[in-house]
DRENLUMVEX-191177 format. One record per residue (C-alpha): z, x, y. Coordinates in steps of 0.2 Angstrom, whole numbers, plus 5000, padded with zeros to 4 digits. Layout:
# DRENLUMVEX-191177
PT      z      x      y
PT      Z      X      Y
...
This chain:
# DRENLUMVEX-191177
PT      z      x      y
PT   6488   3866   6286
PT   6471   3869   6293
PT   6463   3855   6304
PT   6449   3846   6296
PT   6432   3849   6303
PT   6425   3837   6314
PT   6407   3832   6309
PT   6394   3831   6323
PT   6385   3815   6317
PT   6372   3816   6331
PT   6366   3833   6326
PT   6365   3828   6307
PT   6355   3813   6312
PT   6343   3824   6322
PT   6340   3836   6308
PT   6337   3823   6296
PT   6325   3814   6307
PT   6316   3830   6309
PT   6315   3834   6290
PT   6309   3816   6287
PT   6295   3818   6301
PT   6289   3834   6294
PT   6289   3827   6276
PT   6280   3812   6282
PT   6267   3823   6292
PT   6264   3833   6276
PT   6262   3817   6266
PT   6250   3810   6278
PT   6241   3826   6280
PT   6239   3827   6261
PT   6232   3810   6260
PT   6220   3813   6274
PT   6214   3828   6265
PT   6212   3818   6249
PT   6204   3804   6258
PT   6192   3816   6266
PT   6188   3824   6249
PT   6185   3807   6242
PT   6174   3802   6256
PT   6164   3818   6255
PT   6162   3817   6236
PT   6158   3798   6235
PT   6149   3795   6251
PT   6141   3812   6258
PT   6138   3819   6241
PT   6135   3803   6232
PT   6116   3806   6228
PT   6120   3823   6222
PT   6133   3818   6210
PT   6124   3803   6205
PT   6110   3814   6200
PT   6121   3825   6190
PT   6129   3811   6181
PT   6111   3804   6177
PT   6106   3821   6171
PT   6121   3821   6159
PT   6116   3805   6152
PT   6097   3807   6152
PT   6088   3822   6145
PT   6070   3827   6147
PT   6062   3830   6130
PT   6046   3838   6127
PT   6033   3830   6116
PT   6023   3842   6106
PT   6004   3839   6105
PT   5994   3839   6089
PT   5986   3856   6086
PT   5967   3855   6085
PT   5958   3855   6068
PT   5946   3869   6062
PT   5932   3863   6052
PT   5916   3872   6045
PT   5898   3868   6050
PT   5898   3853   6038
PT   5915   3846   6043
PT   5925   3854   6029
PT   5943   3855   6035
PT   5949   3873   6035
PT   5965   3870   6046
PT   5974   3854   6048
PT   5991   3846   6052
PT   6004   3835   6043
PT   6021   3828   6048
PT   6038   3832   6040
PT   6057   3832   6045
PT   6067   3848   6049
PT   6085   3851   6050
PT   6088   3861   6066
PT   6103   3869   6074
PT   6107   3871   6093
PT   6118   3886   6095
PT   6125   3881   6112
PT   6132   3865   6105
PT   6140   3873   6089
PT   6157   3881   6089
PT   6156   3889   6072
PT   6139   3892   6066
PT   6143   3898   6048
PT   6156   3885   6045
PT   6143   3872   6051
PT   6130   3879   6039
PT   6142   3879   6024
PT   6147   3861   6027
PT   6128   3856   6028
PT   6125   3865   6012
PT   6137   3852   6004
PT   6126   3838   6009
PT   6108   3846   6007
PT   6102   3861   5998
PT   6103   3877   6008
PT   6098   3891   5998
PT   6101   3910   6001
PT   6082   3912   6006
PT   6084   3898   6018
PT   6099   3908   6026
PT   6090   3924   6026
PT   6075   3916   6034
PT   6086   3908   6047
PT   6094   3925   6051
PT   6078   3933   6053
PT   6071   3919   6065
PT   6087   3922   6075
PT   6084   3941   6076
PT   6066   3938   6081
PT   6068   3924   6093
PT   6084   3929   6103
PT   6079   3919   6118
PT   6078   3902   6108
PT   6093   3890   6107
PT   6087   3879   6093
PT   6080   3885   6076
PT   6078   3876   6060
PT   6088   3880   6045
PT   6078   3869   6033
PT   6060   3862   6034
PT   6051   3849   6025
PT   6066   3838   6021
PT   6064   3825   6007
PT   6068   3806   6011
PT   6084   3807   6002
PT   6090   3822   6011
PT   6085   3814   6028
PT   6096   3798   6023
PT   6111   3809   6018
PT   6110   3819   6034
PT   6108   3803   6045
PT   6124   3795   6038
PT   6134   3811   6042
PT   6127   3816   6059
PT   6142   3811   6068
PT   6151   3826   6059
PT   6140   3839   6066
PT   6137   3841   6085
PT   6122   3852   6088
PT   6114   3847   6072
PT   6098   3836   6073
PT   6084   3830   6062
PT   6067   3831   6070
PT   6050   3826   6065
PT   6038   3840   6066
PT   6019   3843   6064
PT   6016   3857   6051
PT   6000   3867   6049
PT   5991   3868   6033
PT   5977   3878   6026
PT   5970   3868   6012
PT   5958   3881   6005
PT   5971   3895   6004
PT   5964   3912   6004
PT   5946   3907   6007
PT   5940   3913   6024
PT   5959   3918   6028
PT   5954   3932   6039
PT   5943   3921   6050
PT   5954   3906   6051
PT   5970   3916   6053
PT   5987   3908   6054
PT   6000   3902   6065
PT   6018   3907   6064
PT   6035   3905   6073
PT   6036   3911   6091
PT   6044   3928   6093
PT   6050   3938   6109
PT   6034   3946   6111
PT   6025   3929   6111
PT   6037   3923   6124
PT   6033   3937   6135
PT   6014   3934   6133
PT   6017   3916   6137
PT   6027   3920   6152
PT   6013   3932   6158
PT   6000   3919   6156
PT   6011   3907   6166
PT   6011   3894   6151
PT   6030   3893   6149
PT   6030   3875   6153
PT   6016   3871   6140
PT   6026   3878   6127
PT   6043   3869   6130
PT   6049   3864   6113
PT   6035   3873   6104
PT   6039   3883   6088
PT   6023   3890   6083
PT   6008   3900   6090
PT   5992   3907   6083
PT   5995   3925   6077
PT   5978   3931   6069
PT   5960   3925   6068
PT   5953   3910   6077
PT   5971   3903   6078
PT   5975   3917   6089
PT   5959   3919   6099
PT   5957   3901   6103
PT   5976   3897   6104
PT   5974   3889   6122
PT   5960   3877   6115
PT   5970   3873   6099
PT   5987   3871   6107
PT   5984   3856   6118
PT   5996   3851   6133
PT   6014   3846   6130
PT   6020   3829   6135
PT   6037   3824   6142
PT   6049   3809   6140
PT   6066   3804   6146
PT   6079   3799   6133
PT   6097   3793   6135
PT   6110   3804   6126
PT   6128   3802   6121
PT   6142   3814   6125
PT   6137   3825   6109
PT   6120   3827   6116
PT   6112   3815   6103
PT   6098   3803   6107
PT   6105   3785   6109
PT   6095   3774   6098
PT   6087   3758   6105
PT   6082   3765   6122
PT   6064   3771   6125
PT   6059   3784   6138
PT   6048   3771   6145
PT   6063   3761   6151
PT   6070   3776   6160
PT   6054   3784   6167
PT   6036   3784   6164
PT   6031   3794   6149
PT   6019   3808   6150
PT   6009   3808   6134
PT   6004   3824   6126
PT   5986   3829   6125
PT   5981   3835   6108
PT   5972   3852   6106
PT   5953   3852   6104
PT   5945   3854   6088
PT   5935   3870   6083
PT   5918   3867   6073
PT   5912   3883   6066
PT   5895   3891   6062
PT   5903   3896   6045
PT   5897   3888   6029
PT   5911   3887   6018
PT   5901   3884   6002
PT   5892   3901   6007
PT   5908   3909   6011
PT   5915   3904   5993
PT   5900   3910   5984
PT   5901   3926   5992
PT   5919   3929   5989
PT   5917   3924   5971
PT   5903   3937   5970
PT   5915   3950   5975
PT   5927   3946   5961
PT   5942   3958   5961
PT   5933   3971   5970
PT   5938   3977   5988
PT   5925   3975   6001
PT   5918   3965   6016
PT   5902   3955   6020
PT   5895   3947   6036
PT   5880   3935   6036
PT   5872   3931   6052
PT   5859   3919   6058
PT   5848   3931   6068
PT   5841   3918   6080
PT   5858   3913   6087
PT   5871   3925   6081
PT   5880   3912   6072
PT   5890   3919   6058
PT   5887   3910   6041
PT   5899   3920   6031
PT   5913   3932   6035
PT   5921   3939   6020
PT   5935   3952   6018
PT   5942   3955   6000
PT   5955   3954   5994
PT   5961   3939   6005
PT   5979   3931   6007
PT   5986   3914   6008
PT   5989   3910   6026
PT   6001   3896   6022
PT   6014   3909   6017
PT   6016   3913   6035
PT   6019   3897   6044
PT   6038   3895   6043
PT   6041   3915   6041
PT   6035   3924   6026
PT   6049   3928   6013
PT   6053   3946   6009
PT   6046   3946   5992
PT   6029   3939   5997
PT   6028   3951   6013
PT   6032   3966   6002
PT   6019   3961   5990
PT   6006   3960   6004
PT   6011   3974   6015
PT   6013   3987   6001
PT   5998   3982   5990
PT   5986   3996   5988
PT   5971   3984   5991
PT   5978   3980   6009
PT   5974   3961   6009
PT   5980   3959   6026
PT   5966   3971   6033
PT   5951   3962   6039
PT   5939   3974   6032
PT   5923   3965   6040
PT   5931   3967   6058
PT   5941   3983   6056
PT   5935   3992   6041
PT   5925   4008   6046
PT   5913   4015   6033
PT   5899   4028   6034
PT   5883   4018   6032
PT   5875   4029   6019
PT   5857   4025   6016
PT   5857   4008   6025
PT   5855   4020   6041
PT   5838   4025   6035
PT   5827   4011   6042
PT   5834   4014   6059
PT   5830   4032   6058
PT   5813   4028   6052
PT   5810   4016   6067
PT   5817   4029   6078
PT   5804   4041   6072
PT   5790   4028   6074
PT   5795   4023   6092
PT   5798   4041   6097
PT   5781   4048   6090
PT   5790   4060   6078
PT   5782   4052   6063
PT   5768   4041   6057
PT   5768   4029   6043
PT   5756   4039   6033
PT   5763   4056   6037
PT   5770   4064   6020
PT   5782   4078   6015
PT   5785   4086   5999
PT   5803   4083   5992
PT   5808   4096   5979
PT   5825   4088   5977
PT   5833   4098   5992
PT   5831   4103   6010
PT   5835   4121   6015
PT   5843   4123   6032
PT   5847   4141   6035
PT   5858   4147   6020
PT   5863   4129   6017
PT   5855   4118   6004
PT   5856   4099   6007
PT   5853   4091   5990
PT   5844   4074   5987
PT   5852   4061   5976
PT   5838   4063   5963
PT   5838   4079   5954
PT   5820   4087   5956
PT   5816   4076   5971
PT   5803   4063   5973
PT   5787   4073   5976
PT   5776   4068   5990
PT   5784   4055   6001
PT   5778   4045   6015
PT   5789   4033   6026
PT   5786   4018   6015
PT   5792   4027   5999
PT   5806   4036   6009
PT   5814   4019   6012
PT   5810   4011   5995
PT   5816   4025   5984
PT   5829   4031   5997
PT   5824   4049   5999
PT   5837   4059   6006
PT   5826   4075   6009
PT   5814   4065   6020
PT   5828   4060   6032
PT   5836   4077   6032
PT   5820   4084   6039
PT   5818   4069   6050
PT   5835   4071   6058
PT   5832   4090   6061
PT   5816   4085   6070
PT   5823   4071   6080
PT   5839   4080   6085
PT   5856   4072   6088
PT   5853   4066   6106
PT   5838   4056   6101
PT   5846   4049   6086
PT   5862   4043   6096
PT   5851   4036   6110
PT   5840   4026   6099
PT   5853   4020   6086
PT   5865   4015   6099
PT   5854   4002   6105
PT   5857   3992   6089
PT   5876   3991   6093
PT   5882   4005   6082
PT   5898   4012   6089
PT   5901   3998   6101
PT   5910   3981   6100
PT   5899   3966   6096
PT   5910   3954   6106
PT   5914   3942   6092
PT   5926   3928   6096
PT   5940   3935   6087
PT   5952   3949   6092
PT   5955   3966   6084
PT   5937   3972   6082
PT   5936   3991   6079
PT   5923   4001   6089
PT   5918   4014   6075
PT   5909   4030   6079
PT   5891   4034   6084
PT   5892   4053   6083
PT   5885   4064   6097
PT   5889   4080   6106
PT   5897   4069   6120
PT   5908   4060   6108
PT   5914   4076   6099
PT   5919   4083   6116
PT   5930   4068   6119
PT   5936   4067   6102
PT   5943   4085   6100
PT   5954   4095   6111
PT   5951   4112   6103
PT   5935   4119   6111
PT   5930   4127   6094
PT   5930   4109   6087
PT   5920   4102   6102
PT   5904   4112   6098
PT   5891   4101   6089
PT   5882   4111   6074
PT   5864   4108   6069
PT   5870   4105   6051
PT   5880   4091   6057
PT   5864   4082   6063
PT   5856   4083   6046
PT   5871   4074   6038
PT   5870   4060   6052
PT   5852   4057   6046
PT   5857   4050   6030
PT   5872   4039   6037
PT   5885   4052   6033
PT   5895   4065   6043
PT   5905   4057   6057
PT   5895   4040   6056
PT   5908   4026   6054
PT   5904   4007   6057
PT   5911   3990   6053
PT   5902   3978   6042
PT   5900   3967   6057
PT   5891   3981   6066
PT   5880   3983   6051
PT   5876   3964   6050
PT   5872   3964   6069
PT   5861   3978   6068
PT   5850   3971   6053
PT   5850   3954   6062
PT   5843   3962   6077
PT   5830   3972   6067
PT   5825   3955   6058
PT   5824   3946   6075
PT   5811   3959   6082
PT   5824   3968   6093
PT   5832   3953   6101
PT   5851   3955   6099
PT   5863   3940   6100
PT   5882   3941   6101
PT   5890   3936   6085
PT   5901   3920   6086
PT   5911   3910   6074
PT   5913   3894   6084
PT   5898   3882   6086
PT   5906   3869   6097
PT   5923   3863   6104
PT   5927   3845   6102
PT   5938   3834   6112
PT   5947   3823   6099
PT   5950   3809   6111
PT   5933   3807   6118
PT   5922   3816   6105
PT   5914   3826   6118
PT   5907   3842   6112
PT   5905   3858   6121
PT   5893   3869   6112
PT   5893   3888   6112
PT   5876   3893   6118
PT   5868   3908   6109
PT   5869   3923   6120
PT   5856   3936   6119
PT   5865   3951   6124
PT   5850   3963   6125
PT   5832   3965   6120
PT   5827   3981   6112
PT   5809   3986   6117
PT   5801   3989   6100
PT   5783   3990   6095
PT   5777   3976   6083
PT   5767   3987   6072
PT   5783   3999   6070
PT   5794   3984   6066
PT   5781   3978   6053
PT   5781   3996   6044
PT   5800   3996   6042
PT   5802   3978   6037
PT   5788   3980   6024
PT   5797   3995   6016
PT   5813   3985   6016
PT   5804   3971   6006
PT   5798   3985   5994
PT   5816   3990   5992
PT   5820   3973   5984
PT   5803   3972   5975
PT   5801   3989   5968
PT   5815   4000   5974
PT   5833   4002   5973
PT   5837   3983   5975
PT   5824   3977   5963
PT   5837   3974   5949
PT   5847   3961   5960
PT   5832   3951   5966
PT   5821   3951   5951
PT   5815   3933   5949
PT   5820   3927   5966
PT   5810   3913   5972
PT   5808   3919   5990
PT   5804   3936   5998
PT   5819   3946   6005
PT   5820   3963   6013
PT   5835   3974   6011
PT   5842   3992   6010
PT   5855   3999   5998
PT   5866   4013   6001
PT   5881   4023   5993
PT   5891   4034   6005
PT   5903   4048   5999
PT   5921   4048   6004
PT   5925   4066   6000
PT   5915   4081   6000
PT   5911   4091   5984
PT   5909   4109   5981
PT   5892   4117   5981
PT   5888   4115   5962
PT   5900   4101   5958
PT   5893   4085   5952
PT   5900   4068   5956
PT   5908   4060   5941
PT   5917   4043   5944
PT   5928   4045   5929
PT   5936   4060   5936
PT   5938   4054   5954
PT   5953   4045   5960
PT   5949   4026   5963
PT   5953   4026   5981
PT   5941   4042   5983
PT   5926   4034   5975
PT   5910   4032   5984
PT   5907   4017   5996
PT   5893   4005   5991
PT   5884   3996   6005
PT   5870   3984   6007
PT   5860   3976   6021
PT   5847   3962   6020
PT   5838   3948   6028
PT   5829   3933   6020
PT   5817   3925   6020
PT   5805   3939   6025
PT   5796   3927   6037
PT   5805   3916   6049
PT   5821   3924   6045
PT   5836   3913   6043
PT   5849   3925   6037
PT   5854   3943   6039
PT   5869   3952   6032
PT   5878   3968   6030
PT   5892   3973   6018
PT   5903   3987   6012
PT   5914   3990   5997
PT   5919   4003   5984
PT   5907   4009   5971
PT   5917   4009   5955
PT   5906   4008   5940
PT   5900   3990   5944
PT   5883   3985   5948
PT   5874   3973   5960
PT   5878   3955   5953
PT   5863   3944   5950
PT   5865   3938   5967
PT   5853   3924   5965
PT   5866   3916   5954
PT   5878   3915   5968
PT   5865   3909   5979
PT   5861   3895   5967
PT   5880   3891   5966
PT   5879   3888   5985
PT   5863   3878   5984
PT   5871   3867   5971
PT   5884   3861   5984
PT   5873   3847   5989
PT   5867   3853   6006
PT   5851   3847   6013
PT   5836   3856   6007
PT   5832   3866   6022
PT   5850   3871   6024
PT   5852   3875   6005
PT   5837   3886   6006
PT   5845   3895   6020
PT   5862   3896   6010
PT   5853   3902   5995
PT   5843   3915   6004
PT   5857   3922   6014
PT   5869   3922   5999
PT   5856   3931   5988
PT   5853   3944   6001
PT   5872   3946   6004
PT   5883   3942   5989
PT   5885   3958   5980
PT   5898   3968   5971
PT   5901   3986   5974
PT   5889   3995   5963
PT   5882   4011   5956
PT   5867   4007   5945
PT   5853   4001   5957
PT   5861   4010   5971
PT   5856   4027   5979
PT   5868   4042   5982
PT   5864   4045   5999
PT   5875   4060   6003
PT   5872   4078   6002
PT   5886   4085   5990
PT   5895   4099   5999
PT   5884   4096   6015
PT   5894   4083   6023
PT   5905   4095   6034
PT   5891   4108   6038
C-alpha cells in the first residue's frame, strides 16, 4: 500500500494568490485601457465625433437658382421656366436598382422609353450619383409615391424647374437649348472652377445663346441645412433656418435680344419648305434683327434627353435641320460678289463708272472660253449696267485686270474669310482665296500653284470663294454703312431680375474702311437699279420704299464645255445655290441682309407680302417700317427666275 501524498498547502495558496493577482492586474489593465479609450473618444475627440454625428443628422442641400429668361427686342419670351416634380434615384442608397425600378413601376407608370433614357443618362453621366427615372409627375403620381416612400430608400420626389421654348422651331438655332450635364460638361465645369456653382444642377446650355451665355443665365447656387433620418430622407417640419442661416440662390440674368421675333417668323415663313439661311443686321449698330436657318428643330426635344426616334429623324434627315446654316453654312457668293469687285476697281483706279466693255457672251482667256450666263451677251456694258444685269463677262475681264492679290486684299476688308465675332459659338471662317491661302491649304506643291484662270472664276464669286450668310450680311451692312463695320451681336442688354438693372451691349465698330463717297454712291445706285430694273425687279415691284440689292446664283458642280444646265436632270443636292444681299431704305439705312439657299425651280417670293405680315404685328410705325424694309429686302425663297446664273460653265476649275 502506497503512502498518500502529503499536500503542500502553503505552496498551493501561493500559486492561487499569484494567479489571482495576475488575473486582477489583467482586468484592471483592460478597464484602464477601456476607460482611456472612453476618455479619448468622449473628451479629447468629443468635438470631432459630435461634428460627425451632426453631419449624419444634418445634410447640406444645394438650392438651384432660376435660369434667366430670353426675350426678343419687344419682350416676347423665347425661353422660360416652369416647375414640376421628378422621381429621382440615388444609386449609393439603393441595393438592387433594377428591382427598385420594377417595384416603382407598380405604383407609377415607368415605360420602356423611360428606362432607355435613364440608362442612356447613366452611360453619359457616370460621375453622377442621382438621376431621374421619371419627370413631370402628375399630382396623382406624387400622392401615390409619397404614401409609399418608406419602402424605397434612395428614392426621392423633387421639385425641379424645367426649361421651355414656347415658340418651338422659331429661332431655334439662335436660342439653342439646354440638356443634361454629361461627362464632357463636368470636365469643362471643373476647368472653369465652377464645380461648386453646379452642385445639384442637372442641365447646362448646349448650343446657341443658351451655351454662349451659360454663366450669365445660370445664376448662383444657394445652400441650406436640413435634418435627415437614418434613410437619408429629409425630416418634415424642420426648416434649414432653424439649423443654420440659409444661403439663398441668386437667379440668372435675363437676356434681351436685338432679334425681332415677328420679323424672324415672317422670314421663316417666306422660306417655306426650302433649305437656306438669312441674316438681317442693323448696319448702324451691328444688332441682328433676324437670324434664320431652315429647316429648324424643336429645342424642347432635347431638355430631358432626346429619344432615339426623334434623334434619328433629325440626325439622318437629308435637310440637316441641326446645322446652323447662317453660322456654319459655306456657300460661293456668286454674283453677290460683284458690287465689291466694282468698288475695288473704283478704289484702285482700275475702272471708271463710265468705262465700257463689249460683251459677246463670253471671255476668252488663252484657249479657255468663260461663258456669260446670257447667251449672246449684253453688248456694251458700263459699271452700272454690269451690276444691274449681272454681266459675268465684265467681271471676268475685271478680275483679270485686278489680279488675285488686289482682289483678296480689298475684299478681305469687308470680313470675307474671317470670323465676325458674333456672340454665339461655332462660327465657320470660310475661304477668301489667295495664293497664300492655297499654299497653306494644299500639301502637294503642284496643287499649291495659283493659276491665272482661277482668278477669273473668283471674280464672279465662284472658284474657291466660300462664305457664310452671316459674312454676306456683315459685308453688305458695312457697304450700306459707308465702310463702318460693326461687330454683329444678338444680345441687346442683360437684365438683373432682382434689381431690374440693365447692362447694355454697346455697339462695337470693329473697323472703318477708307472708301471714297463718290465710289460708294456709284455702287449703291447700281444696287438700287437691281431692284428697280434689274434681276431683282420682280420681287420689289410696287414696293413703297427704295431698296438696294444684288441677286446671285452659284453653281455647285462644274459642267463640261458644251453642257447646258438643266435643273430637271441635276440631282437635288447638286442644284445651284441662290443668294441675295440687300439693304433698305436706300437713304438712312435701317436694315441689311444676306441669305443663301438652294435654287430649285422656285422664284423670289413677293417679299413685300412677308414684310407686310411683319408690319401687321402691331409694331410702332417707325419700327414697323424698319421691319417691313428689312423683311422685303431679306425674306426670299431659293429661286431661278429673276436670278442670274453667275458661273462660267466648265470654267470653275480652270
